[in-house]
N, C-alpha and C positions, 0 to 999 in steps of 0.2 A: 403670743396669742393676743388677739384684739377682740373684745367683747363689748357690745352695746346692750344696755339694759334700759328699757323704757316701759311706760305704763302709767296708770293713774296714781293719784295721791294715796299713800299708805296702803299700797298693794304688795309690799314686801320687797321692793327693789334694793333697799340698803342692806338688809340681811343677806339676800341672795348674792349681792355684789361682794360682800365681805367673805362669804363662804367660798366663792370662786377665787377671790384674791388669795385667801389663805391656802387653798389647794394648789394654786399655781406657784406660790412662794415655796411650799413644801417640795414641789418637784424641782424647782430651780435652785433653791438654797441661797438666793440673793436677798436684796433688801426689799422690805415691804412698806410702801408709802401710802398714806391716805392724803390725797390732794384736796384740801378744803377750799372751795371757791366762793363760799357764801360770805357776804359782808353783813354783819349785824346792823339792823336799823332800829333796834329797841329791845325791850324786855322779852317779847314773844320770840324773837329770833335768838336771843341769848339762851332761852330755855330750850329751844329746839337744838341748838348747838350742844348744850350741856347733855342732852339725852343721847345725841349721836356719839359724843365722846365716851359717855358711860357705856353705851352699847358695844363699842369696840375695845373696851378696856381688857387688857390681858391677852389680846390676839396678836400682839407684836407689831402693831402699826406705828410708824413714825409719821407724825403729821407735818405736812407742808402746807402753809397757807398762801395761796396764790389766787387773787381775785381777778387778775387780768394777765395777758401775755403768757398763756399756758405753756408755750414751748420752753419756758425757762426751767421747767422741771427736769429737763435733760441734764442740767448741771448737777443735779442731786445724785447721779448714778455713778460718778466716776470711781468710787471706791469698791464697786461690786462688779462681778462678772455678769450677772443678770439681775434685773429688778422687776418688781411688780408694782404698778401704780394704779390705785383706785381713784378715779376722778369723779368727785361728787359735789356739784353736778354741772352738766352742760347748761342747764336751765339758768342757774345763777351766774355762771361764767358769761353767757351771752348778755344777760341783763347788765352786768358790770361793764362790759365792753360797749354796749349800745346806748345806755342811759348814763350820762356823766355830767359833771359840773366843771366849768373852767376855773382858771386861777382867781376869777372875780366872784366865784360862787354861783355863777349863772348856769342853769340847766341847759343841756343840749342833747340832741339825739343823733347818734352816729349811724347812719344807714349802711355804711360800709362795713360795720362790725361783723355781720354773719360770714361774709367771704373771708375776712381776716382770721376769724376763728377756724374756718375750714382750712386755710393755709397753715395755721399752727398745727392742726391735727394731722394734716398730710406730712408735715415736718416730723412730728413725733412718731407717726406710724411707720416712717422709713427706717426707724431704729428696730431692726429685727431681733435685737438682743434684749428687749424688754417686753413685758406683758402690760397691756393697758385694759382696764375695765372702765368704761364710760357710763355714767348714770344720767338719765334724762327723764323728762316728764311728758306724758301725752296730753297736750292741751289743744287738740285740734278738732273737737267735735261739738262745739257750742252752736246754738241757734241764734245767739245774740249777734247784732251787727256792731262791731267795735269801731273805735276811732282808728285813724290811720296809723298811729304809733303802735297800738296794740296789735293790729293786723300785721304790721311790718315785723314786729317781734315774733309773732307766731310763725310767720312765713320763714323768718330767719332761723328759728330753732329747728324747724322742719328741714331746712337746707343743711344745717349742721348734722342732724341725725342721719340724713341720707348720705352725707359724706362719710360719716363713721361706718354706716352700714355697708357702704361700697367696699371698704377695705377690711371689714370685720370678718373674723372666723365664725363668730356666733352673734346672732341678733335675737334677743330674748325679750318678749313682752310679758310683764307680770300682771296677773289678774287674780285677785282674791288669794294671793300668796302662792299661786300656781304659775309654772313657767310655760309659756307658749314659744316654742323655738321656731323662728321664721327662716333663718338663714339656711338651715338644713333642708327646708322644704322648697327652696328656690330652684326652679327648673331652668333649663337653657331656653333661650328665646325661641329656638327652633321647635321646642316641645310645646310652646304656648301659642304658636301661630294659629289663628283661626281661619276657617275656610270661608270663602265668599258666600254670602247669604246667611251666615250664622250670626244671629243677634247676640250682643254682649252687653252686660251691665257691669260697670266698674265702680266700686264704692271705696271710701276711705276718708280719713280726716283731712283737714286743710294742709296743703303743702306736702303731701306724701308722695308726689310723683305720679299721679294718676294719668295725666296726659302723656307723659313720657312712656308709661307702661302701655298705653293705648297704641303708641307708635310701634312698640316692640311686637305686639300681637297682630297688627294690621299691615305692617310694612310701612314704607315711606309715604308721607302724605304732605300736602301743602296747606298753608293757612286757609286757603279757600275751601278745604275739605272739612273745616271745623266751625261749627256754630256755637257761639258762646253767649249764654244768657247773663244779663246784668241784674243784680239784685233790685235795682230801681225800676226795672221794667215791670209793667203790670200785664204784659201780653200773655195770653194763654194759647198761642199758636205755635206750631212747629213747622218751619219752612222745610220744603223738600230739597233734595240735591246735596245733602251733606253726609259724609261718612261717620263723623263723630259729633255728638251733641254734648257740650261741656256745661257743667253747673245746671243740670236738669232739675235739681232740687229747688232752684229759684223760680221755676215755673209754677211751683205749688204755693208760692207766697201771694196772698191777696186774691186768690181765685175761688170761685164757688164750684168749680168743676170737681168731680170726684177723682180719686187716684186712678181708678180704672179708666175714666174718660181721658185723663191726661196721658196715661200710658199708651192708649190706643192712637194718640197723635203721632207717635214716633214710628218711623219705618221699621219693620220687623228685623231687617238685616243690619240696622245701624248699631254703632257702638255708643252707648249712653253712659255718661259719667255723672255720678252723683257725689257731692261732698256730703259725708255723713255728719249731720248736725244734730243727731238724736241722742248723743251720749253725754252732753254737757249739763250744766246746771239749768234747771227749769227757768226760763226767762221771766222777768217781771212784766214785761210788755205783753199785752194780750195777743197782738198780731204775731209776735215772735213765738209765743206759746203755741198758737194754732199752726204756724208754719212748721215748727218742730214735729208736731204730730202728723201733719199732712205730708211732710217729707218722708217720714217713716213708712206711711201707707203707700206713697208713690214708689219707693224702693221695692216694697213687696210686690206691687202690681207690675213693675218693670221686670222683676226677676222671673216672672212666669214665661216660660218658653225661651229664655235666654241663658247663655252661660254667664255665671256670676264670678267675678274676681274681686278680692279685697286687696288693697295696696297699703302697706305700712313700711315706712322708711325706704321707699323705692322698690320694695320687694312685693311682687304680685303672686297671689295664691288663689287657685280656683277653689271656690267653696260651694259651687252648685252648678 
């Protein structure tokens, strides 16, 4: 079995992952491994690691410390018929792969790291004789405009999550210690296809596969069918002739128009995609704070009279 656990900080991912791993190990009778990917950078990380070790004490885990090249854990299973690996976390793994120092101690950023991690995961998940539980972190709903390195990392982690979700048996989002099971809700593309003339709003965090999902429910389309707003644009106009309007939340940045006025600019039959920037930390910058609020109001206004889908890890669910 392959399981992806994602969600916000301290929402119960680690405990749930341990429970799942222990249950799978009881069923299989094989080895039980905790794959620790975090590299300590100081006292705070040391304390965090200590608490994790204490939390899983007595559960039967053997710890494997692998900060990079995750596919190496396959070598640890040769003595058992079936094994259970809890990989905690994809977040740290990608950071280790993406942000490195060379032999001279000089920092560099490896933009090819996300696809490399995806390749490693595909390699691991081909092994049908083992169970894998992958833990990750939802970091996709901030209103702040980050530097290119941070944005690349967020997009990379989202790519890795989507790759795991694609092959996973279960995708679970943790919220306030409660499980939201997404994979079981995933419908066939044919069940999600929308009729001509039906307006749609698609929401979700950064990098979750919203445009790809729009493809699924509208059928094939060309680049000419998609209008993409840039965060630097101050325009509050919606040109006609497009099937899909992407990053509509950016239309709400720096405008004095109300959410209702902006929503009325979009064709009623259009597919409108909004990146949900309303769930992150309240920004320090006043413009970003206003944008966060206005984006939430715009999503509400756009949802009226439209089918609404939320996309997480590439999985689309109708919520209204």
